[in-house]
N, C-alpha and C positions, 0 to 999 in steps of 0.2 A: 227425703225420698217419699214417693207416693205409696199408698197402702191399697186397700180395696177400692176400686172405682165406685162412685155412687151411681153413675149412669153410663150405660154402654149402648152403642149403636152397632147393629150387625147387618152387613150387606150379604144376604144369603144367596150366594152365587154358585153355579155349577150343577144345578139339578138336571138340565138337559144333557150336558156332557157325561154326567154320571150314568144316566139312563142309557146313553149310546154305548158306553163301555160295557154295560151289563147286557146289551142286546135287547133293551126295552125301548118302547116309544117314549117320547118326552113326557107323556102324561104320568108314566110310572115314576119318573124322577121327581115330578112335582108332588106326588103322593108321599114319597119317602121324605122329601124336604118338609112337607107339612107335619109329618109325624115327629120330626126332630124337634119341633118347637116346644112340645110338652117336656121333653128331656131337658132342653135348655133352661126352661123356667125353673125346674128343680135344681139344676146345677147353680144357677145364679142366686137363688134364695139360700142355698147351702153356703155359698161363698160370701153372702152379705151384700150382694149387689141390689140396689133398691129400684132402679129403673132400667128397662131394656126397650130399645126401639128397633123394630125389625123392618127392614126394607122389603116388604112382601109383594108389592105390585107398584111399579113406577109409572109415571105419566107416559114414559116411552113404551111401556109394555102394551099400550093400546094399539101399537103399530104391528104387533105380531099377527099371525093368521087368525081369522075369525074363529076357527075351531079351537085354537089354543087359548085365546082370550076367553071364550065361552067356558072352556074346561076350567081355567084358573078361577074365574068368578064363581062358578058352581062349586068348586072345591072349597073356596073360602067361605061361601055362604053355608055350605053343609057342615063346616067345621065350627061355626059360631057357637052352637049349643054346647059342643064339647069343651070349647075354650071357656065359655061362661061357667060351666061346672067346675073345671079345673081351677079357674081363677077364684071362684067362691071357696073352694076347698083350701086353697093356699092363702086366702084373705088378700087377694091382689085385685086392683082395679085395672080395667082395660080402657085405653084411649085409642082413637083412630085419627090419624092425620092424613089430609089429602083433599083433593077436589071431589067432594061427594056428589056434585051435580052431574058428573059423568056416569054415575051408577043408576040403575033402575030404581024406581020408587020402592020396590020390595027390598032391594039390597040396602038402600038408605035406611029403611025402617029397621032392618036387622042390625045395622050399625048403632042406631039409637038404642035398641034393645040391649045390645051387649054392653054399652056404656052405662046404661041406667041400672042394669041388674048387678053390675060389679062396682058401682061408684062408692060403696062403703068399704072397699078394700083398704086396709091400713098397713099391710106389710110389703107393699111394693106396687109398681106400676108396669104393666106390659103394654107397649105401644105398637100398633100396626100402622106402618106407612103404606096407605092404599091409594092408588091413583095420585101418588105423591111425586112432586118434582120441586127441588129447592128453588129454582128460579121462579116457578109459578107461585110458590109460597111467598117469596119476597115481593113479587109484583102485587099479589093480593093484599099484602100488608101496606104497601105504598098507596094503593088505591083506597084503602080503608081509612087512612090517616088524614088529618087536617094538614094540608101542605101549605097553608097560608102563613105558617110560622115554623121556626126551627124545631125539629123533632129530636129528642134524645135517643140514645141507644136503648135505654130502658123502655121508653114508650114504644119504640119500634119492635122490640122483643115481645111486648105484650100484644101487639097486633098480629103476630105470627100464629099459624095454626098450632104451634107447639107451646103457646103461652101456658105458663104454670108448670112446665117441665124443666128439669135441669139440662144445661148443655152437656153433651156427652164428654166424659173424661177419656173415653177409649172407644175407638171404632175398629171393628174387626171385619175384614172382607175375606170370605172363602172363595175358592175356585181359581186362584192363581192370578187374577187380574189385579193391577196395582193402580187403581183410580177410585174416586168417590162416586162418580156417575150421578151427579146432581142430588146427592144425599146430604141433607142438613148443612148446606154451605155456610149459612150464617152461624149456626150453632156449633160447628165443628172446628172453628178457627184455632183453638188450643187443644183439641183432642189428640191423644196419642194414637198413632195409626199402626195396625198390625195386619199384614197380608199373609195368607197361608195358601199353599197349593191345594190343600184338602178341599174337595168338593163338599158342598153343604150336607148332603145326605150322610157323608162319612165323618162329619165333624164329631169329635168325641169329648167326653168329659175330661179325659187326660189332657187333650190339647187345650181345652178351655182353661184348665187349671194352670197349664204351663204358660199361657199367654198372660194370665193374671199375675203369675210369679214374675214374669219379665216386666210387666207394667210396674210392679212394686219396686223394681230396681231403678226405674227411670227418675230423673230429676226434672220436675215440671217447674219451669222458671216463668212462664207466662210473659215472655219478652224481657224480663228483668235481667 
């Protein structure tokens, strides 16, 4: 039987629908979703989870309205200093996965800053998938490798943006949808999947612990 997962991926879905139900604009849902991240990091550390990867801004999110994209990017950028402080207090390092070239120079500099200032974290890793798409990650790895010879799975993994991180043992998606939406397709092949109707701003510590308890009861055979 499985115990506490080493690495968890979370698809934080449902912010806009949550806001609509509350009579708010979508921006209010994104703010509430942002605030949930700090709580999650505390819950994960208390449970013994070492790595969390958050699907915070997908490559497809660029297709949203210019107003919403601008708000999301400003919200992320304005949150970096707070996340740096929280990560340093919890002795956690922060990584960012995704196509950074799509961001402004200032935003890219903030990414470098958040990684540099938290690189000494020894009690866990918080990963933000920003401008991330699994197919794009795989294509980038293919184009970076020497294709004149046979490449091993280990070499391919080292060419991915996620190099150095563990494959997720568990992926949670909030918001009621039951798909991975281009999230870590290479890394998630043996991940246990949990889907909840709870929208991300309402996701609670109680539900998180319940999912971990269900995970602990699963038999992970890895194809055997």
